[in-house]
N, C-alpha and C positions, 0 to 999 in steps of 0.2 A: 772868941771862944772857940776853942777847938772842939770840932765835932768828932765823936768817936767813930772809928771805922765800922763800916757795916759789913756784915757777912754776905758774901755773894756765893751762892751755891755753884759748884763746878759740875758741869753737865756730865753725866755718866754715860759712857758708850756701851751700849748693850752688845754682847757677843752675837754674831750672826752665824747661823748654821752654814757650814761649807756644803755647797750642793753636791750630791752624789751623782756620779756619772750614770747616765741612763743608757741602756743597751739599745743600739740601733736595730730596729727589726729588719731582718732580711727576708726577702720574699722567696719562698720555695717554688721552683719552677714546676709548673703543672706537668704531670707525667704524660708522655706521648706514647701512642701505640706503635711499636716497631713493626714494619710490614713483614709478613712471613712470605718467603718466596713460594710461588705456586709449585705444587707437586706435579711432575710430569706423569702423564698416564703411561703405564707399562706398554712396551711394544712387543709384538710377537717376534721371537727369534727365528730367522729364516732357516728352513730345513737344509741340511747339507746336500749339495748336489753331487751325484755320482761322478767320479773321475773317469773319463773315457779311457778304455783300454787301448794301448798303443797297437797300431796295425802291424801284424807280423811282417818281418822283412823277407822279401823274396830272395833266395840264394841259390847259386849253382855250386854244388859240391862236386869237385873233380873226382871221377871214378877211374880214369885211365892213369897208368903210371906217370904219364907226362902228356900235357896238352898245350898246343900252340894257341896263342891268342893273336887275333888278326885286327887290322885297322878297319876292316869291313867284313860283311857276311860272305866269306868265300875264300878258297885257298889261293886265289889270284891276288888277293890283297896282301900288302907287306905285313910281316910279323910285328906284333906289338909287345911280345914277351912270351914267356913260358910259365905255365902253372904245373904244380906237381899234385900227385894223388892226395886227396884230403883237403886241399885248399878250398875255402868257402868264398865265393865271389858274389857280391850284391848284384842282382839282376835289375836293370833299369829299362829294358826294352827288348824287342825281338824284331826279326825281319818279317816280311809279309808271308813268306812260305812257312814261318814258324819253325825252321830247322836250325836257326842260329839265335843265340842269346846275346844281347848287348849287356855288358857288365862293367862294373867299376874295377879298374886295374891300376894300381899305383896312382890313384887320384884322377885317372883319365878314362874315358869310355873305350872299350875294346869289345871284340866279338869272339865267341867261342862256340864250336859245333855242339849241338845239343846231345849227340850220342856219346860225348866224352864226359858228360856230367849227369848228376841227379838233381833235378830241380825241386825246390821246396817253396811252398807258398806263392807259386808263380801263376795261379789261376787268373789273377786280374792284370797281368802284364799286357800292355798295349804295344802296338807296332811303333817303333821308334819314329820320332818326328823327322829326323835327318839321318838318312841311310846313305853311306858313301857308295858311289857308283864304282863298279869294277874298273881297274886300270886297263888301258888298251892293251890288247895282246901284242907282244913284240912281233914285228914284221921280219920275215926271213929275208936274209940277203939274197938278191937274185944271183943265180948261177950263170956265169958267162957262157953263152952258147959256144959249142964246139963245131968244128967243120964236119966231124964224123959223128953221126947220131949213135947213141949207145943202143945195142940190140936189147929188146925187151923179151925176157923169157916167158913163154906161154905157160910153162908149168914150172913153178918154183921148186918142185921136187923131181925134176927130170933126171937128176943124177942118182937119185935114191933107188938103186936096183932096177931102174927103168920102168917101175910100176907106178910112179906118181907118189903123192903124199899118202903115207900110211896113217898118220895121226890126225884127228880132228877134235876140236874143242867141244866137249859134250856139256860141261857145266862150269859155272864160274864166269868171271872171277868173283871171289868173296874175300872179305877182309876181317882182320882182328887186330887189336892193339899190339904194338911191339915197338920199343924205342931204341933197341940195340943195333938195328940195321934192317935191311929188307930180307925177310924170312920167306923163302919159297917152300911151299908144301903142295906138291903136285902129285896127281894120281895118273898112272899109266896102266890102263886095264884093257882086257879084251871082253867087250860086252857080250859076244856070242858064247863066251865060256863062263858066264856068271860073274863078270867083272874080275876075272883072274888077273892078278898083278903081273905085269910084264917088266923084265929087267933090261939093264944096259942102255937106258936112254937118259938124255939130259937136255939142257936147253942153251940156246944163244939168246942173250938179253942185252938190250941197249937202252940208254937214257940220254936224251939230248944228243943223239948221234954217236955217243961214246959206248963202246962195248964194256960190259961189266966183267970183272975178273972172276968168272965162274969156271973152275977147273973141270976138264973132261974126265978126271979121275973120280969125280963124284957122280955116280950113276943111279938110276932107279933099281930097286931090288925086287926079286920075286918072292913069292910066299906071302907071309902075313903082312897086312897093311897096318899102319898106325892111325890112331884116331886124333883129329885136330878139332879146333872150335867150329870149323865149317864143314868138315867131312873127312873121309879116310884118304890116305896118301901113302905113296911108296917112293917118294923122292923128297929130299930135304936138303936145303943149303941156305946159309945166311950170308948175304953180302954186307960187310961191315959198313958203318956209317962213314968212316974215313975213305972207303973205296967207292963211294958214290960220287959222281962228277961234281955235283953242287953241294955235297955233304948234307943233303936233305932226303928223307924217305919219301915224303909226299911228292906227287908228280906222275907223269905218264911214262910208260915203258913200252917197248916194242920187242918182239922176239919170235922164235920158232923152235920147234923140237928138232933135235939132232939124233940120228941113229948111232949104232955102234961104230960106224965108220966116220962119225963126225960130219955126216951129210944132212942137209935140210930134209926133214921128213914130215913137215906139217905146213899148212898155209901160215902166213904171218898172222900173229895175234897181237893185240894191244890191251893194256889195262892201265887205269889211273888210280893211284893210291890216295885215298882221302886224307885230309889233315888229321893227325893223331893215330893213324893206323900204320901197320908195318908188316903184318903177316898176310901173305897172299895164298889163296887156295884155288886151284883149277884142276879139272878132271878131263883127261884126254882119253879118247876111245879109238881103238884101231878097227872096230867092227864096221 
């Protein structure tokens, strides 16, 4: 006998819920305190310091029409150049006597006679540390002896009328600036007559043993005298620079007075013109 089939129940699969994704919690970093830089304490602003005033520069302003500069304080030193009126030279020293300034000239030290300039701001100038010594004086060449000695005149004015020297130097020499030559301003007066001007006289003059070309046609005059920077005079003549033996005004000169007959009528006289000067004044008296 066949058994009828039996019903076997089919198992039912129940639906399962799909799991929802869950958010992963993230940790929030804890806040940290940012350090604040320290505040610097205010500092005092230094007070401005006063700027020192520059020291005034000592200068020598040339007042002569022309002034020679020397390599040392004296006319025996070689020339270092020539400055003209109005030139301003910086003073850097002086000599011990204080009559020469050491200045800057063309970038080198030179010396100028103080009477030829006007000094400014020179109160603190000190004696120069190195002062050149004067060059040795030139030695005269010895004169060879002669067998016959030359006679020496006891009276240089023996030929002048037989009465000896009439003229004698009473005053001078005195000097003033002049750059155009050697200017002679001489007075010939009679002191016993109130310094009355005497005419017809002139001079013989030499430099370095060379006679200067002074013409005998230029004589002293009578009457009114002229006034010069150093005194009155009644004789005037200028020897040009080109007629001087060494083409220089400064230096020493020797001479004497000549009368109307061109005879020596005074003892020999001598004068030395300083650097920067050129006018010479002398007063001769026959009293």
